[in-house]
C-alpha positions as CSV (number, residue, x, y, z in Angstrom):
1,M,3.0,-4.5,-37.6
2,K,4.7,-1.1,-37.1
3,D,2.3,-0.4,-34.1
4,N,3.4,-3.4,-32.1
5,I,7.2,-2.7,-32.4
6,E,8.5,-0.9,-29.4
7,K,11.7,0.9,-29.9
8,K,14.0,2.4,-27.3
9,G,16.2,4.7,-29.2
10,E,17.5,2.4,-32.0
11,V,17.1,-0.9,-30.1
12,F,14.0,-3.1,-30.3
13,E,12.4,-4.1,-27.0
14,V,10.4,-6.9,-28.7
15,C,10.9,-9.2,-31.6
16,P,9.2,-7.5,-34.7
17,H,8.0,-11.0,-35.9
18,C,6.5,-12.7,-32.7
19,N,6.5,-9.8,-30.2
20,A,8.5,-11.8,-27.7
21,R,10.2,-9.4,-25.2
22,L,13.9,-9.1,-25.6
23,T,16.1,-9.2,-22.5
24,S,18.3,-6.3,-21.6
25,W,21.3,-8.4,-22.6
26,E,19.7,-9.2,-26.0
27,Q,19.0,-5.5,-26.5
28,V,22.7,-4.7,-25.8
29,L,23.8,-7.4,-28.3
30,L,21.5,-6.1,-30.9
31,K,22.8,-2.6,-30.5
32,V,26.4,-3.6,-30.7
33,D,26.3,-6.4,-33.3
34,R,23.3,-4.9,-35.3
35,A,21.9,-8.5,-35.6
36,L,20.2,-11.0,-33.3
37,I,18.1,-14.2,-33.7
38,C,15.0,-14.3,-31.6
39,K,15.0,-17.3,-29.1
40,K,11.3,-17.9,-29.5
41,C,10.6,-17.8,-33.3
42,W,14.2,-17.9,-34.7
43,Y,13.5,-14.7,-36.7
44,K,16.8,-12.9,-37.6
45,I,16.6,-9.2,-36.6
46,I,19.1,-7.1,-38.6
47,L,19.5,-3.4,-38.1
48,P,20.8,-1.2,-40.9
49,P,24.4,0.0,-40.4
50,E,24.7,3.4,-38.7
51,N,27.0,4.8,-41.4
52,P,26.1,3.1,-44.7
53,L,28.6,3.4,-47.5
54,E,27.9,6.3,-49.7
55,P,27.9,6.2,-53.5
56,L,31.0,8.5,-53.5
57,V,33.1,5.5,-52.4
58,D,32.3,3.7,-55.7
59,E,33.2,6.9,-57.7
60,E,36.5,7.1,-55.9
61,L,37.3,3.5,-56.8
62,K,36.8,4.3,-60.5
63,K,39.5,7.0,-60.5
């Protein structure tokens, strides 16, 4: 499955589930919103956040 996923930077060019080509506009939406639903198979593509919360945040809340 990893072989048929084309990535351009951090944005997918195809759906990782059905390999349907994403339009340029869909790629922009995916990069900005970090989530997109494929029009062909209705698979929800979710990218991880760029700056995930670090465990230090939890420790700071305990203080």
